[in-house]
C-alpha positions, 0 to 999 in steps of 0.5 A: 862759394859755399854752395856745392853742386849736389845741393843745388837744384836748378829746374832748367838750369845748370851748374854753369849759372852758379856764378850769377849768384851773389858772392855773399851768399852763405851755407847751402841751400836748394835754389829753384829759379822758376823762369827767371834766375836773375830775379832772385836777390839774396845778397848777404843773407844767411841760408841754411841747408835745404832751404828752397827759394823760388823766383822773385824773392828779395831777401835784404840785408842779414836775413835768415832763412833756415833749414827746410824752409820754402820761400815761395815766388815774390815773397819780400823778407826784411833785414835781420828778419828770421824765417825759422826751420820748416816755415812754408810761405806762400808767397806774394807776402811781405815780411818787415825788418827785425821779424822772427817767424818760428819753426814750422809756421805756415804763411799764406799768400798775400800777407803783410807782416810788419817790423819786429813782429814775432810768430811762435811756432806752428801758427797757421795763417789763411787767406780765403773765407770760402774754400773754392776747391771745385766749387763754381764761384770766384776765389777771393784771396786776403791774407792777414795783417800783422802790424809792427811789434805784435807777438803772436804765441805758438799754435795760433790760427789767423783768419782770412783778412784779420788786422792784428794791430801795433803791439798786440799780444795773441795767446797760444793756441788761439783762433783769431776770426776778428781784427785785434786792436793795438796793445790788445791782448786777446786769447782762446777759441775764438779769440777774445779781449782780455785786457791791454799790454802793460806800459812796461811791454810797450818798446820805447821806440814805439813809446816815443813815436820813432816806428 
């Protein structure tokens, strides 16, 4: 097993619990199990050094979790998806198959991210329209939804509850405050409609209705 004692943060558990980690785990990671060690499912997943994985996380076959990424509790990562270096995922979020989350993205909690999605580096997502912080009103969390095949440029901010449609394209540096239709091109602050994705940029599987 490619996990060494000096690289493991086990919380209340000691190194004797390591035999419960699937033998197909690769590389070296920091694992935090929370209260339930057995709740982590990381079979056949590549985890780069210094990643932190919390309890209840599921990462499916051939997913990659890169250096210094933090994956909070009850996140689901689909097969062949890549979580870039320094990504922070708040938890209770679902990431589909074959999706790439680039370096230093912040994924808020309660998000749904589809299959074949691309998020460029330094994207930020949010899930509360009103900042409660010390105020006397209820916290309402609603993370963004990003549909299959959408592409999000670097440095984009996506506001709470925004729905980005299938195969949409969001330009770098945009602030997305409203829903984006499928196949739409938007950019700016706030992001505005600037046309439609060309036919040649629509994946064949999507054209044929296979996904």
